[in-house]
N, C-alpha and C positions, 0 to 999 in steps of 0.2 A: 621187106621194109613197111615200115607202121606208116599209115596216112592219119595224120591227126585230125583232119578238117572232117572225117566222116565213121572214124572208128575202126575202120580195117585194116588187114595186114595183105601186103601182096608178096607174091612168092616168084621168084626169078631163078634161070637155071644158068648155071655158070660153064660157058664153053671151054674147051682144052685151050683155046687161045685167051681166055680171061674175058671175052665178051658176054655181055647180061643179054638173056632174053625173057621177056616176061611170060611165065609159067601159068600164073594163076593171077588175074586181077584183083579179086577178094578170096583169098586163100582162108582167111577167118575174120572173125570179128569179135570186138568188145560188145559195145552198145551199138549196134548198125543204126548208121545215120546222127550218130551224137559225136561230136569231135571230144577229145580227150586222150589220146593214145599218147604219152609222152616218151618212153622209152620202151626198149626190149632188151632179150638178153638169151642166149641159149644156152645151155648147159655145156659143160664141157665133153662130155661124152655123147653130145648132140642128139640126145633123147627128148628133150623138153625145150619148148619156147616159153618164156613170159616176157608178158606185157604189161605195164604199168598204166591204168587207164586214171589218171588223176581228177579228171571231173567225175567220173562214176565211184572214185575212192575205192577202187580194187585192182588188185594184182591178177590178170587173167594168166591161165597154163593150157598148155597142147601139147600132146604127145607128137612128134617127128615120124612120121612112118618111112619106111624104105624109099619109097618113092618122092617123099619129101612132102606129102600131105600133112596138113596139121589136122588133130582129131581134138576136140575139146577135152579137157581134164579136168576141170574143176577152175574154182576163182576163190579170192579170201578177200572180205570186205573191211570197213574199218580202218581206212587209211586216212591219215590227216590231209585236209585240203591242201596243203601245202607241199605234199609228197613231191619229190622230182629225182631221177634216176635209179637206175636198177641194175643190180649184177646178179649172175647166177654162177653156181658152182659146178 
């Protein structure tokens, strides 16, 4: 779950019955404390999470560990200020 207001990403666990439980309030951040995350996408193989931070004009990447933890794996900058939407393969 992206949190536009503070540049963080929260992680939830999904129960067998489909219920959600907060696993980590701040599992990752782009620019901590700065608003800007607009969209996020996970790769089809479940190995990476990407997040578009339009205010920072960057796309951030995390590897997704087996236990669901997010580990920073780089960022790309130079996006136009009007960037919106994100898809991952």
